[in-house]
TORFIKE-781175 format. One line per field, with one value per residue: residue number from 1; x, z, y of N, C-alpha, C in turn. Coordinates in pm, whole numbers, plus 50000, padded with zeros to 5 digits. Each point is the difference from the previous one (the first is absolute). Example, Ala and Ser with C-alpha at 12.3 -4.5 7.8 and 13.67 -1.06 7.14 Angstrom:
# TORFIKE-781175
n = (1|2)
n_xx = (51319|49965)
n_zz = (50780|49928)
n_yy = (49431|50105)
ca_xx = (49911|50082)
ca_zz = (50000|50006)
ca_yy = (50119|50119)
c_xx = (50090|49923)
c_zz = (50000|50073)
c_yy = (50120|50109)
***
This chain:
# TORFIKE-781175
n = (1|2|3|4|5|6|7|8|9|10|11|12|13|14|15|16|17|18|19|20|21|22|23|24|25|26|27|28|29|30|31|32|33|34|35|36|37|38|39|40|41|42|43|44|45|46|47|48|49|50|51|52|53|54|55|56|57|58|59|60|61|62|63|64|65|66|67|68|69|70|71|72|73|74|75|76|77|78|79|80|81|82|83|84|85|86|87|88|89|90|91|92|93|94|95|96|97|98|99|100|101|102|103|104|105|106|107|108|109|110|111|112|113|114|115|116|117|118|119|120|121|122|123|124|125|126|127|128|129|130|131|132|133|134|135|136|137|138|139|140|141|142|143|144|145|146|147|148|149|150|151|152|153|154|155|156|157|158|159|160|161|162|163|164|165|166|167|168|169|170|171|172|173|174|175|176|177|178|179|180|181|182|183|184|185|186|187|188|189|190|191|192|193|194|195|196|197|198|199|200|201|202|203|204|205|206|207|208|209|210|211|212|213|214|215|216|217|218|219|220|221|222|223|224|225|226|227|228|229|230|231|232|233|234|235|236|237|238|239|240|241|242|243|244|245|246|247|248|249|250|251|252|253|254|255|256|257|258|259|260|261|262|263|264|265|266|267|268|269|270|271|272|273|274|275|276|277|278|279|280|281|282|283|284|285|286|287|288|289|290|291|292|293|294|295|296|297)
n_xx = (25814|50018|49958|50094|49935|49933|50058|49888|49989|50130|49995|49884|50057|50119|49931|49925|50111|50054|49885|50028|50105|49997|50115|50081|50039|50096|49984|50086|49942|50075|49949|49941|49911|50091|50061|50094|49917|49964|50132|50003|49909|50065|50112|49943|49956|50127|50003|49895|49890|50037|49998|50070|49984|50100|49939|50119|50009|50090|49948|49982|50005|49951|50125|50043|50108|49913|49963|49954|50018|50114|49980|50019|49883|49922|49903|49946|50122|50034|49882|50019|50127|49954|49905|50093|50058|49874|50055|49994|50102|49975|50102|49925|50066|49942|50082|49890|49949|50119|50021|49892|49946|50116|50018|50052|49957|50123|50025|50102|50079|50052|50043|49900|49939|50110|49997|50097|49886|49990|50131|49959|49901|50047|49946|50063|50085|50011|49995|50091|50076|49981|50011|50104|50043|49973|50058|50098|49996|49996|50089|50079|50105|49991|50011|50124|49987|50133|50039|50091|49947|49908|50120|50047|49904|50020|50131|49980|49911|50084|50100|49935|49956|50125|50053|49898|50043|50010|49874|50106|49980|50128|49956|50124|49997|50059|50102|49903|50050|50038|49970|50043|49925|49955|50022|49881|49962|49916|50123|50002|49870|50070|50058|50098|49988|50085|49934|49889|50067|50048|49874|50009|50089|49889|49916|50069|50004|49872|49983|50078|49930|49893|50058|50040|49881|49982|50087|49900|49968|50090|49941|50119|50047|49907|50022|50131|49970|49917|50087|50085|49908|49975|50132|49944|49943|50058|49872|50043|49955|50106|49889|49984|50106|49917|50092|49889|50004|49969|50029|50112|50057|50065|50093|50059|50105|50116|50013|49937|49941|49898|49873|50004|49952|49997|50014|49922|50048|49933|50041|49891|50073|49869|50039|49964|50094|49936|50095|49988|50094|49948|50126|50061|50096|50075|49916|50070|50071|49950|50131|49991|49967|50115|49932|50089|49884|49964|50125|49942|50067)
n_zz = (78244|49953|49890|49965|49885|50031|49927|49931|50013|49971|49904|49961|50022|49953|49899|50008|50010|49901|49939|50048|49948|49919|50052|49893|50022|49910|49970|49910|49931|49966|50121|50004|50090|50081|50107|49908|49901|50072|50020|49868|49979|50086|49938|49882|50062|50034|49872|49966|49972|49874|49958|49893|49955|49922|49906|49946|49913|50021|49877|50030|50111|49908|49989|49873|50076|50066|50129|49911|49899|50062|50013|50124|49979|50096|49922|49996|49993|49910|49944|50015|49962|49905|49976|50018|49923|49962|49881|49982|49913|49887|49942|49910|49937|49882|49911|49934|50120|50027|49883|49973|49899|49939|50122|50024|50128|50036|50118|50014|50085|49908|50102|50082|49886|49991|50134|50051|50056|50001|50027|50085|50033|49882|50040|50086|50040|49870|49984|50097|49966|49879|50029|50078|49907|49910|50076|50021|49870|49995|50089|49965|50038|50132|50008|49965|50010|50000|49955|50095|49974|49930|50052|49883|49991|50128|49979|49887|50062|50103|49912|49933|50116|50045|49888|50002|50124|49992|50037|49995|50117|49973|50039|50044|49971|50113|49939|49958|50090|49927|50062|49879|49990|49912|49928|50055|49901|49915|49965|50132|49969|49919|50119|49949|50052|49904|49908|50052|50011|49877|49976|50106|49903|49942|50086|49980|49873|50018|50065|49908|49907|50070|50024|49875|49967|50112|49924|49929|49928|49910|49913|49940|50124|50016|49880|50025|50121|49947|49906|50101|50076|49905|49998|50121|49909|49965|50028|50085|49910|50061|49991|50129|50049|50064|50035|50045|49989|50128|49988|49932|50039|50049|49905|50060|50055|50004|50116|50062|49979|49947|50034|49965|49878|50038|49869|50000|49893|50023|49888|50024|49891|49987|50122|49996|50094|50074|50063|50124|50045|50088|49978|50118|49984|50090|50087|49962|50098|50030|50009|50126|50022|50063|50068|50005|50003|49906|49973|50049|50111)
n_yy = (94798|50122|49944|50087|49990|50109|50092|50003|49868|49990|50091|49945|49883|50036|50049|49891|49926|50071|49990|49879|50062|49892|49957|49998|49875|50000|49871|50052|49900|49895|49986|49881|50040|50052|49952|50012|49965|49895|49998|50028|49905|49921|50038|49983|49892|50015|50038|49925|50068|50013|49874|50038|49877|50030|49928|50017|49900|50093|49989|50130|49925|49917|49953|50002|49983|50077|49981|50090|49914|49975|50131|49952|49938|50050|50043|49878|49950|50093|49984|49870|50018|50080|49911|49907|50093|49978|49976|50130|50005|49934|50062|49937|50095|49995|49945|49960|49966|49949|49940|49928|50067|50000|49944|50119|49996|50036|49948|50083|49935|50080|50078|49983|50029|50072|49997|49923|49955|50132|49992|49906|50082|50035|50114|49920|50093|50018|49868|49987|50105|49952|49871|50031|50087|49907|49910|50088|50026|49867|49954|50098|49925|49997|49866|49970|49867|50004|49882|49985|49880|50065|50015|49963|49909|49968|50005|49932|49924|49997|49987|49905|49953|50009|49954|49915|50021|49869|50020|49921|49941|49982|49881|49981|49869|49955|49942|49921|49915|49895|49887|49963|50108|49911|50109|50026|49920|50057|50036|49997|49997|50078|50007|49926|49879|49963|50071|49949|49886|50011|50036|49921|49973|50045|49944|49886|50034|50030|49884|49941|50062|49966|49882|49979|50051|49935|49936|50063|49893|49968|50080|50000|50012|50092|50047|49991|50046|50087|50029|49995|50059|50089|49985|49996|50079|49883|49974|50092|50085|50049|50073|50027|50063|50079|50090|50052|50132|49980|50129|50021|49887|50106|49994|49898|50057|49935|50061|49904|50117|49931|50012|49873|49983|49873|50008|49893|49944|49888|49944|49929|49972|49980|49962|50127|49985|50090|50068|50047|50081|50083|50038|49997|50090|49937|50054|50104|49946|50116|50011|49967|50125|49980|50087|50097|50065|49908|50039|50108|49974)
ca_xx = (50110|49956|50090|49979|50074|50007|50050|49887|49953|50101|49997|49875|50005|50089|49936|49902|50072|50056|49889|49967|50111|50091|50123|50020|50135|50003|50113|50006|50065|49973|49928|50061|50040|50062|49993|50063|49894|49901|50057|49976|49858|49985|50054|49906|49883|50035|50026|49887|49869|49964|50114|49978|50111|49986|50061|50012|50129|50018|50084|50099|50126|50068|50070|49955|50046|49975|49905|49861|49903|50009|49990|49893|49873|49897|49907|49916|50085|50032|49883|49976|50098|49968|49880|50041|50064|49896|50025|49874|49973|50107|49989|50053|49964|50063|50098|49925|49945|50108|50074|49917|50064|50058|50075|50137|50060|50073|50061|50135|50097|50113|50121|49984|49958|50110|50109|49973|49911|49955|50095|49988|49864|49959|49856|49928|49953|49902|49872|49961|49957|49876|49885|49975|49932|49861|49930|49978|49895|49873|49961|50013|50023|50076|50124|50030|50097|50081|50103|50137|50080|50037|50044|50011|49863|49950|50070|49950|49863|50007|50043|49894|49893|50053|50022|49872|49914|49881|49964|49997|50112|50054|50059|50070|49980|50111|49987|49956|50083|49968|50070|50144|50057|49971|49897|49878|49978|49908|50078|50066|49934|50052|50132|50006|50039|50142|50017|49942|50099|50114|49961|50022|50129|49978|49986|50125|50098|49963|50042|50145|50024|49960|50103|50124|49983|50026|50144|50029|50095|49995|49883|50042|50008|49862|49949|50068|49946|49866|50018|50051|49888|49911|50060|49956|49879|50055|49901|49957|50089|49993|49991|50054|50020|50024|50000|49960|49951|49870|49891|49996|50052|50123|50112|50093|50134|50087|49954|49859|49996|49862|49907|49999|49913|50058|49896|50037|49914|50056|49907|49999|49938|49912|49946|50087|49975|50069|49996|50071|50018|50070|50108|50056|50123|49977|50017|50128|49988|50089|50068|49968|50103|50015|50055|50090|49924|49954|50115|50034|49947)
ca_zz = (49917|49865|49889|49894|49878|49911|50060|50049|50127|50102|50035|50069|50136|50082|50014|50109|50127|50030|50040|50138|50084|50022|49921|49924|49969|49892|49993|49864|49985|49876|50034|50055|50125|50107|50126|49980|49958|50107|50101|49952|50027|50145|50027|49946|50088|50119|49966|49927|50033|49898|49929|49867|49941|49855|49942|49856|49942|49908|49889|49953|50075|49962|49873|49904|50035|50142|50034|50009|49976|50104|50133|50066|50023|50065|50046|50111|50119|50043|50059|50131|50095|50030|50085|50134|50058|50008|49907|49964|49857|49912|49863|49914|49861|49888|49929|49918|50088|50047|49896|49886|49868|49954|50102|49957|50101|50102|50108|50019|50085|49917|50071|50075|49910|49913|50074|50071|49925|49880|49891|49958|49949|49939|49991|50114|50097|49934|50016|50141|50036|49927|50057|50135|49984|49961|50117|50092|49945|50004|50137|50072|50143|50083|50036|49926|50073|49913|50068|49981|49927|49876|50057|49892|49966|50107|49990|49880|50022|50090|49925|49904|50073|50043|49884|49939|50103|50022|50142|50050|50086|49963|50113|49975|50106|49994|49928|50078|49959|50042|50123|49974|49960|49863|49989|49937|49865|49922|49907|50069|49970|49873|50023|50029|50139|50013|49991|50122|50106|49972|49999|50133|49996|49990|50134|50073|49955|50061|50141|50000|49970|50116|50102|49952|49990|50129|50009|49902|49901|49867|49924|49918|50087|50032|49880|49990|50104|49954|49884|50048|50053|49890|49921|50059|49927|49866|49892|49986|49928|50061|49899|50050|50141|50004|50129|49969|50108|50039|49975|49863|49908|49936|50010|50111|49978|50116|50125|50036|50106|50017|49971|49860|49971|49917|49906|49932|49898|49966|49912|49998|49869|49961|50120|50052|50140|50049|50145|50041|50143|50037|50094|50058|50080|50143|50039|50064|50137|50018|50130|50099|50019|50144|50019|50116|50122|50040|50048|50135|50102)
ca_yy = (50049|50035|49968|50098|49964|50116|50123|50079|49943|50023|50142|50033|49944|50082|50131|49987|49996|50131|50087|49964|50041|49887|49997|49876|49954|49902|49907|49947|49870|49928|49878|49879|50062|49925|50074|50129|50092|50017|50089|50135|50025|50023|50133|50098|50008|50079|50140|50057|49944|49902|49942|49943|49926|49988|49880|50023|49961|50112|49955|50097|49994|49876|50004|49898|49864|49978|49893|50047|49893|49898|50059|49923|50068|49919|50102|49954|49992|50136|50063|49936|50054|50139|50000|49963|50118|50105|50110|50064|49989|49952|50049|49893|50035|49930|50082|50095|50103|50087|50072|50034|49999|50126|50073|50029|50085|49927|50076|49945|50070|49955|49963|49875|49893|49958|49937|49876|49912|50069|49979|49861|49977|50127|50022|49943|50099|50086|49930|50007|50135|50031|49930|50050|50128|49974|49947|50112|50086|49928|49972|50127|49972|50093|49932|49877|49920|49914|49924|50045|49902|50068|50128|50099|50039|50087|50128|50067|50046|50115|50118|50034|50068|50130|50086|50035|50061|49917|50009|49863|49961|49869|49930|49874|49901|49905|49874|49884|49888|49865|49963|49983|50129|50040|50102|49951|50049|49918|49918|49889|49872|49948|49942|49857|49976|50031|50145|50061|49982|50087|50141|50058|50070|50145|50059|49977|50100|50127|49991|50021|50141|50080|49988|50061|50144|50063|50029|50106|49947|50056|49954|49885|49882|49963|49931|49871|49911|49958|49912|49871|49921|49967|49892|49873|49961|49981|50007|50139|50092|50133|50105|50125|50031|50143|50067|50137|50085|49946|50096|50054|49898|50045|49907|50020|49946|50016|49939|50015|50101|50046|49891|49959|49887|49895|49956|49876|49940|49868|49928|49854|49977|50110|50065|50105|50035|50119|50016|50120|50022|50123|49970|50122|49986|50025|50140|50028|50049|50115|49990|50104|50101|50028|50135|50011|50011|49867|49923|50038|49909)
c_xx = (49948|50107|49966|50085|50007|50051|49885|49950|50099|49997|49878|50004|50087|49940|49896|50068|50051|49890|49954|50114|50102|50122|50018|50149|49992|50126|50002|50075|49977|49936|50090|50060|50064|50002|50073|49899|49903|50054|49984|49855|49980|50056|49901|49880|50028|50011|49884|49870|49960|50125|49954|50126|49976|50073|50001|50139|50024|50092|50110|50129|50077|50068|49955|50040|49978|49874|49856|49901|49998|49988|49881|49876|49903|49899|49920|50079|50030|49882|49967|50095|49964|49872|50037|50068|49903|50036|49867|49965|50123|49973|50071|49962|50062|50103|49929|49943|50108|50057|49916|50077|50058|50074|50145|50072|50066|50054|50137|50080|50137|50122|49989|49957|50115|50109|49957|49911|49949|50093|49994|49865|49948|49848|49921|49943|49911|49862|49948|49945|49871|49880|49970|49931|49853|49920|49972|49886|49862|49950|49995|50020|50067|50139|50017|50113|50070|50102|50139|50084|50042|50036|50011|49862|49944|50064|49948|49861|49998|50042|49892|49889|50045|50011|49868|49901|49870|49968|49985|50123|50045|50069|50071|49982|50107|49967|49960|50071|49943|50083|50150|50065|49968|49887|49879|49981|49902|50076|50064|49939|50053|50141|49988|50041|50146|50027|49949|50099|50117|49965|50018|50134|49981|49993|50126|50105|49969|50032|50149|50031|49967|50105|50128|49991|50033|50147|50042|50101|50002|49880|50035|50007|49860|49938|50061|49945|49863|50012|50047|49887|49906|50056|49965|49868|50039|49898|49947|50103|49984|50001|50057|50012|50036|49992|49974|49960|49856|49884|49987|50032|50120|50111|50090|50135|50083|49944|49850|49991|49859|49907|49995|49901|50076|49888|50048|49898|50068|49895|50021|49920|49909|49947|50102|49958|50078|49989|50083|50013|50071|50100|50064|50134|49968|50025|50133|49977|50101|50065|49960|50118|50005|50068|50093|49925|49958|50114|50037|49939|49878)
c_zz = (49859|49898|49886|49880|49901|50076|50063|50135|50113|50046|50082|50145|50091|50019|50113|50136|50038|50044|50142|50096|50026|49908|49937|49982|49890|50010|49859|49995|49858|50030|50039|50136|50098|50124|49992|49956|50115|50113|49959|50026|50148|50040|49954|50091|50126|49971|49926|50041|49906|49926|49867|49960|49849|49955|49849|49955|49883|49884|49962|50080|49974|49866|49909|50034|50148|50020|50015|49988|50113|50141|50072|50029|50067|50065|50122|50130|50053|50071|50136|50105|50040|50082|50145|50072|50013|49917|49954|49852|49928|49860|49910|49855|49900|49937|49915|50085|50043|49888|49879|49869|49971|50104|49959|50099|50107|50105|50026|50093|49942|50077|50069|49910|49922|50071|50056|49918|49873|49883|49947|49935|49938|49988|50121|50090|49935|50010|50142|50034|49929|50065|50141|49996|49964|50119|50102|49950|50006|50143|50083|50150|50071|50029|49909|50072|49903|50084|49968|49918|49864|50035|49894|49960|50103|49992|49882|50022|50094|49924|49903|50068|50045|49882|49938|50098|50019|50150|50065|50086|49963|50122|49951|50118|49988|49925|50095|49945|50045|50124|49980|49948|49859|49997|49928|49864|49929|49907|50069|49965|49871|50013|50018|50146|50023|49996|50125|50116|49981|50014|50135|50006|49989|50139|50083|49961|50059|50149|50013|49977|50121|50109|49958|49997|50130|50017|49905|49895|49874|49926|49918|50084|50039|49883|49990|50102|49960|49885|50043|50053|49887|49914|50055|49940|49854|49887|49980|49927|50059|49890|50050|50151|50005|50143|49972|50125|50031|49968|49854|49893|49919|50020|50118|49961|50124|50121|50020|50118|50025|49979|49850|49983|49909|49916|49922|49892|49955|49921|50013|49877|49966|50118|50054|50143|50034|50151|50034|50151|50018|50108|50045|50067|50145|50031|50071|50139|50020|50138|50093|50012|50148|50016|50120|50131|50053|50052|50145|50101|50069)
c_yy = (50025|49963|50094|49960|50115|50122|50079|49948|50029|50146|50035|49952|50088|50140|49998|49998|50139|50098|49970|50034|49891|50010|49861|49973|49895|49915|49943|49867|49947|49864|49885|50034|49902|50088|50134|50105|50028|50087|50146|50041|50032|50136|50107|50018|50082|50149|50066|49933|49888|49952|49941|49925|49993|49873|50019|49961|50094|49964|50099|49999|49871|50020|49887|49858|49969|49917|50047|49885|49899|50056|49936|50085|49903|50095|49956|49995|50139|50065|49940|50054|50143|50011|49969|50117|50117|50123|50057|49983|49949|50056|49900|50029|49904|50093|50105|50113|50098|50087|50040|49992|50139|50079|50021|50091|49914|50097|49938|50088|49963|49953|49865|49884|49939|49922|49865|49908|50065|49981|49858|49970|50131|50009|49952|50110|50106|49937|50008|50138|50038|49932|50048|50136|49980|49946|50109|50090|49935|49983|50129|49979|50117|49946|49879|49927|49905|49925|50052|49901|50055|50144|50109|50049|50097|50138|50081|50056|50119|50126|50045|50080|50138|50095|50047|50061|49922|49999|49863|49977|49860|49940|49873|49907|49893|49870|49888|49877|49866|49966|49987|50127|50045|50102|49942|50067|49908|49906|49878|49865|49938|49945|49849|49982|50036|50148|50069|49990|50096|50148|50068|50072|50151|50062|49977|50104|50136|50003|50030|50148|50087|49996|50070|50152|50072|50036|50110|49953|50085|49942|49875|49873|49951|49924|49860|49901|49949|49901|49861|49913|49958|49886|49863|49953|49979|50007|50142|50082|50139|50106|50132|49998|50148|50050|50147|50077|49961|50093|50036|49897|50049|49897|50036|49940|50023|49928|50023|50095|50052|49881|49972|49886|49904|49942|49880|49964|49871|49924|49849|49959|50118|50081|50101|50032|50126|50002|50122|50003|50135|49965|50130|49970|50030|50147|50018|50057|50112|49993|50115|50096|50035|50134|50002|50006|49864|49915|50035|49904|50060)
***
């Protein structure tokens, strides 16, 4: 497994692979890896000849009062996990290597950056879209694999790649969960035992939403049902519950009549947890039409 810490080394390695006719998939991460990240790596290995994992805690996507300094890091552990998965290369740049001095260019998807988590974390998605664009330009992959847990991020990256005509296929991969249903996250290790127990309310609320959605309820009733389950986690502060069109993230109202994504953000003191689930109303069964001819004996 090659460890590249400079842009030049990373570009040269992928260039050699491409000259040999090999394709490359990239899995961008901020490190402190868990099985959710590794599932993305395993998916990447099925769709490309070579796999690059990037590890970079990106400062431009953290707000001034967010957890950049305390974000968990363990380089040796991450590298051991990636070696066990037979990853071909890891790109691990420093902040100076990524951004240098005097940089003043950003990439932004204004519409998707301003809604949902974007409205709660101003500048967050500008930082995400900028660093992902830089990683794509450095690694030059054919395919990139992202988890569906950050559904808004995945939707934004798909639109960014489409709008900029970037020659990269974006693949989403289902959220990986602990045995009790909690979505795997690097931030989970910062929960207290009590918070960890209560945090399962996020996945329970999504289970409830999935079942209720089959009855084609009103959107307001779906939000109320999710909120009721989340209230069973008294140490968690619900920052947002949103029901949006599963493809565009457009707002929905009235009755649920199409696939929708339920997006949650719940804060346990300084730890922000997000989760999501795509839910669907049950397919309507069209009644059979009996013709007069079929009524004849």
